[in-house]
N, C-alpha and C positions, 0 to 999 in steps of 0.2 A: 237856704234850708228853712223849713217852717219852724216857727217858734215852738219850743217844747217837744221837738221831734229829734231823735237821734238815729244814727245808722245802725245796721245789724252788727257791725264790728264793735261800735261803741257800746251797744247793749250787752254784747258778750263780755267785754272788759268790765262793765259795771256789775254784771251778774256773776263774774268769775267762771264763765263757761266758754266753750269754743263757739265759733261762728256757726258751725254745723248744728250745735245744740240749740242755738237761738232759732235757726231755721226750723228745726223739729218742733220747738215750742209754738212757733207761728203756725205751722201746718196743722198742729193738733188743736189750735184755738186757745192755747193756754197763755199766749202773749199776743195782744192785739197789734195790728200793724196796718199801715196804709201805703199805697203806691202813689208816689208823687214824682213827676218828671222822670219816669223810668227807674226810680230808686225805691227800695223798700225801706220805710221809716217806721220806727217804733216810738210810741209816746213815752217821753221821759218819766211821766207820772206812773205809767204801768211798770216800768223797770224799778222805780223807787218803791212802789207798793210791794212788788215781788221780793226785793231784797229785804224789806222790813219784815215780811211774812217769813222768809227763810231764817232770819235771826231769831224770831220768837218761837219758831217750831223746832226747838232743840230736842236733844235726846232726853227723855225723862230720866230722873235719877233712879238708881237701884233702890229697892226696898229691902228690908231684912228678910223677907220671905222669897226673894229672887234666888234661883238655883246657883247663879254665879257667886253669890255671897258664901255659899257653903264651900266653894273651892278655895277661898282666901285662907291661906295658912295651911292648906292640905299638905301633908307630908312632913310637917315640922313637929309632929308629935312624938318624936323619938321612936318610931316604929309602931306606935299604938294606933295610928290612923293611916288610911290608905295614902299612898304617894301620888305624884302627878300622873303616873302611868295608869292609875286606877280612877281617873276623873269620871269615867262613865259609871263606875260603881257608886261614886258620891252623888252624881246627878240623878241616877235612876232610883235613889232611895225614896 
């Protein structure tokens, strides 16, 4: 096998996705690949770059003005605030 190249199965394990997902990424052009000796190989550097990008592209933290923050503690006001059943009343304010 060429240096710095891994199989589709190894790329899937490294990315934490199925082999089918790796093939879809290749077909979309989101993951480069080459065909050598009848096998599809993916550059290990491309997989490493993609895993690094996935780790840094996390979910942004909630801010105090996010609608979900208003739901925290809803229904614990002793009947003075709407309960969990009325979450849409809270969110639609």
